[in-house]
C-alpha positions, 0 to 999 in steps of 0.5 A: 168590559170583560168584568162588566160582561161577567157579571152579566151573565151570572146576574142573568144566570141568578134570575134564571134560577131565581125567576124559574124556582127549584124543585124539592122532593125526597125519597129514603134517604135525603131531600132532592133539591134540584135533582141533588141530595143535600144534606143538611145543616138548620138553625132556629131563629125564632123573628119575634124573639130578636129585633129586626136590627138584629135579623141580619146579623143572627142569619149571618152568624148562622151562616159562618156557623156552617148552617145551611138553613133557616127554622122557625115557627109562625106566631098566630097570637102575634099575627092575629091579636083580635079575631081577623085583625093581622099585624106583620109590622116590627118584630112579627114581620114574618115576610122581611125575615124571610127576605134576609134569609133568601138574601144570605143565600140560605133555605128556610124551614117554616113550621107553621103549626099553628099550634107552636108550643115553644113556651111561648104564651097559649102555645101560639094560639090566639086567647081570643080563639078561646072564647070562641063558642064551643071551641076546644082546641086540636081535636077534631072540632069544628070551630077550631079547624074553621079557625086554623085552616083560615090561619094557616092560609093566609100565610100559605098565600101571603108566602106565595104572594110574595113568591118564598116557596122554592118553586117560586125561587124562595127559600121556603123548602119545608113546611110543617103543620101541627107540632108535637101531637103525639104526646097528647092525641090519645089524650083526645080520643078517637077525636085526636086521632082525625084532628091529626089526619085532617090536619095533614090532609088540609096542610098538603091540599094548600099546593105548596110545591114542597114537603110537608112534615109533623113532628113527634107524630106517631100516626102521621099519613104518608103524604107528610114526611114524619120527623124527630124531636129529641137530644137524641135522634140517631135511632129514629126511624120515620113510619115510612120507608120512603122518607127521608131522616129527619131531626127537627128539633136537637136541643143543645141547651134548655128553656129556664123558670123564674124561681129554678136553675140554670141548664146547660148541655155541653158542646162534647154532647151535642156534637156527639149527638149530631154526629151519631145521627149523621152516621146512622143516616140522617140527612136534616138536623136542626138545633132548637135553638141556634139563637132561642132569643128573648121573650119580650113582652108578656108573651112566655109560656110556661107558666114562669118561663123567663123572660130570656129565651137564652137556651144557652144556643150557640148563638146567645140571647144578646146576638154574639157566638157561644164559644166554643159551642158555637165554634165547635159545632162549626167544625163539626158542620164542615167535617160532616160536609166533607163527606157529604157525597158519599154519605148520601149517595152510597150504603154504609157498612156495619163494622164493630170495633168493640162492646161500645165501638164501632163505626159505619163505613161509607164507600163507592166505585169510584173508591172514594170512602168516609167513616164515623168511628164511635165510642159510645162507653160513657166511662171510658176512653178507647183505643180502637183500630180501623183498617191497620190504624189507631185512634184515640177516641175518648168516652162517648164521642165520634171521630169523622174521617172524610177519607178512611183515614184522617181524623179531622174531627172528633166530637169530644176533643174540644180545642175552639176557645171559651170567651169570657163574657162579662156584663159590665155596668157602665152608668153606675146605677141610674142615680142623678136623673129625674125621676117621676113616680105613681103609686096606686092604691092596694085595690080598686081604682076607678069603678069596680069590674064586678062584684060576685059571691065567691071566686072566678078564675083570674085567666078567664076574667081577664082574657090576657088582657093583663097580668093583673087582676084584684081581689077585694073585700073588706072584714068588720073586726069586733074590738073584743076579739083577743089579738087585739088585746094580747098584740099577736097577729091572726094567720091568713091562708090562701090558695091559689091555682097560680101563678103569683099573689101580693096581699094586702091589709088596709094598703099595706103589703103583707106578704106575697106566694108564686107556684113554679115552673113545675107546680103553679099552684100555691099557698099562703100563710102569713100573719097579718095586721087587723085592726078593730073596725073595717078591714080591707083585704086585697088581693093581687093575684097574677099570671106569669105567662100562660101554659103553652101545650098538654092535652086541653092546655087552654083551660088550665085556669089560675087565680084564687080558690080559697081565702081564710084568717085564723085565730079569731075567738071563734076560730077561722073566718071563711070568707071564701063565701063572701062577697069579692069585688073585681077589678082587672089590671092596675091603674097605672096599665089603663092610663098607659103610663108605660107608653113613654111619649108625654101624655100621662104627664098629670099623673106623675109627681116629679122627684129627685129621690124615688122611693124605695120598697114601696109596692105598686109603683111606677118609674120613670126616668129619662136616660141615655143610649149607653156608650159603645155599640155592645149589646145592652141589659138592664140589672134588675137584681135589686128590683122585686117583680114587675114589667120594664119598657123602653120608650114605650117598647115593652123589655118584659117580666123581671123576677130576680126570683133566686134558685134553690141552694142545692143541685148543682154542679160544679164542673160538668160530665159531659158523657152520658146521656144528658138530661136538663138537670144533669148540668145545672148551675146558679144555685142561690142566684137569681134566675134572670138578673139581666134583661136585654134591651135591643141596641136599636131601641135607644135613641141618641138621647131623652130614651123613656125608661118605665117600670111599675114595680109590684111589690118594692124595689131599690130604682137608684140602683136600678143600671144598664150593663154592656155585653162583653167579651173580655177574655179568652180560655183554651185547652187542647192537648197535643193529639186534637185533631187539626186539619184546616177543614176549610181548605180541605173542604176546597181539596187541597187541604193539610193532613198536619198533625200539629195540634193548635190553640186558636185565640182571638179578641173582638176587633179592635181590642187585642191580649194585653195580659196572659192570666194563666198558661201551662203546658203539661196536664194542667186541669179545672176550666176556664177561670179556674185552670191550675197546674199539675204535676207535669208543668213546663215553666216557661208556658207563660213567657213562650205564651206571650211571646205568641200572643201579647198585644196582638187581635189574635194568634195561634199556639203549635202544640210542639214539645220543640216549641216548649219542652223536649223529653217533659214528662215523657209517660204524660199526654201533656195539654196546654191550657191557656186564659188571656185577657183582652183589652 
């Protein structure tokens, strides 16, 4: 009875809080929620970049990582695909997503925009709006402002209706209008200034009861809070002195473009940037992204942004914590939270400790004390003396002392394990299946859409209803042309504004060309086969995402601008001035072959041996769901370029385009300021090989996989792979902090000084093998550790004794456990790699 009464009282208190809501205000130091100052760690998770079945797990993993707040943009063009027609289902169920955040006991930052950039097509603005007469995006333009205000009001009213703002008891504590407009405002002149001020006024007039923010808005009015987006925001200062210091985008990785290298940002540098931000007065920090997810279908921007939007975020594209990044940042968050009250309720004292070493010390009248000690030297470790105690500070690091004595965390000392993640093939390809095939004709199918003298802009013609536009013409070749007699080949020369193109002559693919993420325009020069008489030339122009940012970005075009053929008796023929016949899209799209519902079976041809290396080919196969519950990726390394669907759901664009063979690093040096080209890997490899297929899209059997291959590949070598954690690594030194931050937080923390490596395999697996172990001075990284000249010969057997056949184990780095007197002048480390099975 007592338990029932207690539960009833707790429910009553919870209901009272939710029903009455809570107040969100601020001053120069922090947000103030229900009268309490809050230091907040936020995580960006974009609801359309995952699926509803993943949302609870993603939010929970963020919470377990020490996150208080989930942040998301609102994706206008996903919600209003045509004027006045709204969609809030499936991946776009914003209300469901917000309520999952609320149910997790977390706050929500809603960045309404509704321009969002975000490497999302057209920056989130509907394509149809570009074709509303007299519309210019993001300036003092009445049609644009009308539609922007209409959509913003729609979202605000929806949130109010569902009681999702904080004063209503909901999770939303901040909202954002516009996005990074300060970068581009100058390009719009006086209209830009007026628009920025109008945006703020329009937003504030919505009366949502929580503060509005504008990021990277250098002339934001006092009615909103201006915020920072960067790799580092410790030196950021709000425009007005009564505003808190908020970091809306800390980029823990970077996006990828097809054909480019893979960028990486080390956990040490991210942690350094976050610790410095809070050391220097920050109060809200948001990781963009914490889970990047997937640009399903044709939603990617850029152009050339990959279908994967993994972003090397703390939670990977498939929903798994990325270790050590996730775990190292979790420890950082716990350490910062130990200091929360004193950080937000006292003024720091700056203490210089050397040319590049400094401390910020926070104290109060009750005797509490916390300190952040920084070494900003990007090359040299330092030993500093603070309050008569020596502290070892690696280069480019911050140590956190929640009691001004005990170093509980250092940003550069990563003791968290690294997971070994593999994409494991389960299907041995898609051999032995029944296939159906539909082959398209190059060029015009059905009735032509129109004929025009010269070239049209690709995007203005398709209005992004498809990636594809056919440009076709014909040319008559006289039998007396020398190249016919000599067996030589004329050269086709094409200029295009972007993004990619396949050139066909007489139904045969001659060549392909494309731009890239930094330069979408391209040229094609290729020898072609022509015959005497009439020759059909068909150019399939393709977009690979749409521009998502920049001044007047909606006017950036694509498509063919010049076509010439060189090598005739009379020189070069310019076909640009010919009549061209146009067809929007490819036939399979028109027939709905991607739907996978069996309605289009009259167009398919059954075969046990699907054609290989054949352009313009649709493939369909019935597949079973891969066993187990691990996330799934579709391996497309043996295909060319195209689109993929499962059960009618859009997997997205695939293109295993290889990156340059140069410009990568063997090992990333975390020290010093980061930029996206600092730590590239993957040279000479496909930018994206695997394509995420959410588990929730699979039925137990009878799944319809549909592929449209543009240029030719081998469908029998496609395969589903399971994303599995197959092992773990760790490397730590004897002087690494080893305080139990979670128990310290409860007021009874241990001050133990024994550095410890913790290893853990996934549930229902155990440590089956110790691949490497060395106590001494080992070097290298996970998968390539090597012994140094100082090595305890019994390292492997000692680790096996503690860890073998265990799901998890803790190895204390003590000389008693290993060897007393081993290499006395060397600072000992332990490196371990184990296999999980």
